[in-house]
Backbone as CSV, one residue per row, in Angstrom:
resi,resn,N_x,N_y,N_z,CA_x,CA_y,CA_z,C_x,C_y,C_z
1,UNK,99.487,119.466,26.663,98.341,119.690,27.520,98.605,119.042,28.880
2,UNK,98.573,119.801,29.964,98.832,119.228,31.284,97.691,118.306,31.727
3,UNK,98.065,117.308,32.471,97.090,116.360,32.999,96.619,116.851,34.356
4,UNK,95.301,116.893,34.540,94.793,117.352,35.829,94.600,116.177,36.788
5,UNK,94.375,116.513,38.043,94.269,115.508,39.099,93.106,114.546,38.861
6,UNK,91.971,115.045,38.404,90.816,114.177,38.167,91.109,113.151,37.079
7,UNK,91.822,113.561,36.055,92.187,112.627,34.992,93.084,111.529,35.540
8,UNK,94.071,111.909,36.333,94.969,110.917,36.924,94.228,109.979,37.867
9,UNK,93.317,110.512,38.668,92.538,109.669,39.571,91.694,108.676,38.781
10,UNK,91.095,109.128,37.704,90.304,108.238,36.856,91.151,107.135,36.251
11,UNK,92.352,107.479,35.827,93.246,106.474,35.258,93.677,105.456,36.307
12,UNK,93.953,105.915,37.516,94.336,104.994,38.592,93.184,104.049,38.913
13,UNK,91.975,104.578,38.976,90.815,103.729,39.255,90.626,102.701,38.147
14,UNK,90.759,103.124,36.905,90.610,102.194,35.783,91.686,101.112,35.820
15,UNK,92.916,101.488,36.089,93.996,100.507,36.184,93.787,99.555,37.346
16,UNK,93.322,100.093,38.467,93.054,99.259,39.636,91.989,98.217,39.318
17,UNK,90.915,98.636,38.682,89.840,97.701,38.328,90.327,96.645,37.343
18,UNK,91.108,97.059,36.376,91.651,96.117,35.392,92.562,95.105,36.066
19,UNK,93.437,95.567,36.921,94.357,94.673,37.614,93.610,93.729,38.550
20,UNK,92.618,94.246,39.258,91.830,93.398,40.155,91.095,92.318,39.369
21,UNK,90.541,92.681,38.226,89.848,91.696,37.396,90.822,90.637,36.888
22,UNK,91.987,91.073,36.472,92.996,90.130,35.995,93.432,89.185,37.106
23,UNK,93.734,89.731,38.266,94.183,88.896,39.380,93.102,87.925,39.834
24,UNK,91.862,88.367,39.843,90.789,87.486,40.311,90.506,86.355,39.329
25,UNK,90.943,86.499,38.087,90.714,85.440,37.102,91.825,84.387,37.107
26,UNK,92.895,84.646,37.833,94.000,83.692,37.904,93.657,82.542,38.845
27,UNK,94.265,81.385,38.638,94.065,80.282,39.586,94.510,80.697,40.991
28,UNK,93.895,80.098,41.985,94.129,80.475,43.385,95.602,80.389,43.786
29,UNK,96.310,79.353,43.346,97.718,79.217,43.738,98.578,80.341,43.167
30,UNK,98.257,80.795,41.973,99.008,81.903,41.380,98.658,83.207,42.093
31,UNK,97.389,83.377,42.460,97.004,84.566,43.221,97.795,84.645,44.517
32,UNK,97.967,83.521,45.181,98.695,83.506,46.451,100.166,83.860,46.269
33,UNK,100.729,83.567,45.121,102.120,83.929,44.839,102.235,85.394,44.428
34,UNK,101.192,85.914,43.793,101.226,87.265,43.244,101.182,88.340,44.320
35,UNK,100.359,88.150,45.351,100.181,89.202,46.351,101.452,89.554,47.113
36,UNK,102.269,88.603,47.549,103.516,89.004,48.225,104.432,89.838,47.318
37,UNK,104.484,89.484,46.050,105.286,90.262,45.105,104.707,91.662,44.951
38,UNK,103.396,91.735,44.834,102.716,93.028,44.739,103.060,93.898,45.948
39,UNK,102.980,93.332,47.137,103.267,94.095,48.352,104.721,94.556,48.402
40,UNK,105.633,93.713,47.967,107.050,94.087,47.960,107.298,95.233,46.979
41,UNK,106.697,95.141,45.798,106.893,96.180,44.795,106.232,97.496,45.196
42,UNK,105.096,97.417,45.877,104.458,98.665,46.314,105.335,99.403,47.316
43,UNK,106.025,98.664,48.177,106.925,99.313,49.133,108.072,100.011,48.408
44,UNK,108.608,99.375,47.379,109.691,99.992,46.612,109.215,101.259,45.906
45,UNK,108.016,101.205,45.326,107.489,102.366,44.605,107.127,103.493,45.565
46,UNK,106.502,103.151,46.673,106.030,104.155,47.620,107.187,105.012,48.127
47,UNK,108.322,104.403,48.362,109.484,105.130,48.876,110.011,106.178,47.898
48,UNK,109.646,106.073,46.633,110.133,106.998,45.614,109.189,108.174,45.375
49,UNK,108.034,108.187,46.046,107.018,109.207,45.793,107.079,110.342,46.810
50,UNK,106.672,111.544,46.378,106.536,112.638,47.339,105.344,112.348,48.261
51,UNK,105.212,113.060,49.377,104.139,112.760,50.340,102.730,112.704,49.732
52,UNK,102.378,113.656,48.888,101.036,113.651,48.287,100.861,112.449,47.361
53,UNK,101.884,112.142,46.609,101.825,110.979,45.724,101.750,109.682,46.507
54,UNK,102.472,109.616,47.618,102.448,108.412,48.453,101.066,108.204,49.058
55,UNK,100.408,109.282,49.462,99.061,109.165,50.033,98.076,108.647,48.989
56,UNK,98.147,109.177,47.781,97.264,108.713,46.706,97.580,107.262,46.346
57,UNK,98.848,106.940,46.304,99.270,105.572,45.999,98.757,104.608,47.065
58,UNK,98.846,105.009,48.335,98.351,104.170,49.433,96.858,103.904,49.307
59,UNK,96.092,104.922,48.914,94.650,104.721,48.742,94.375,103.717,47.633
60,UNK,95.105,103.811,46.527,94.910,102.869,45.421,95.301,101.456,45.835
61,UNK,96.401,101.323,46.553,96.856,100.003,47.011,95.846,99.398,47.985
62,UNK,95.340,100.211,48.906,94.349,99.725,49.867,93.097,99.247,49.149
63,UNK,92.676,100.008,48.171,91.483,99.635,47.416,91.703,98.343,46.640
64,UNK,92.855,98.213,46.032,93.159,96.999,45.276,93.302,95.800,46.201
65,UNK,93.907,95.998,47.341,94.087,94.914,48.302,92.742,94.392,48.811
66,UNK,91.733,95.245,48.829,90.399,94.818,49.271,89.849,93.710,48.375
67,UNK,90.253,93.678,47.123,89.807,92.624,46.210,90.375,91.264,46.610
68,UNK,91.460,91.280,47.329,92.131,90.042,47.719,91.308,89.257,48.725
69,UNK,90.565,89.944,49.556,89.815,89.279,50.621,88.404,89.013,50.241
């Protein structure tokens, strides 16, 4: 059964919320170490995606990064 775009978007949102909740529960010093690694890995992943995938990935990253501030 093929996966449709809405299903994938829902999964990304759920993963984003789960990751944000996990990161926000970590001690502050660990959070500060985690974000630079997250940013480095997102750059590596983004370069491997087609343009449409990169745009969707950027939206998810931007949304997740908002939890940091």
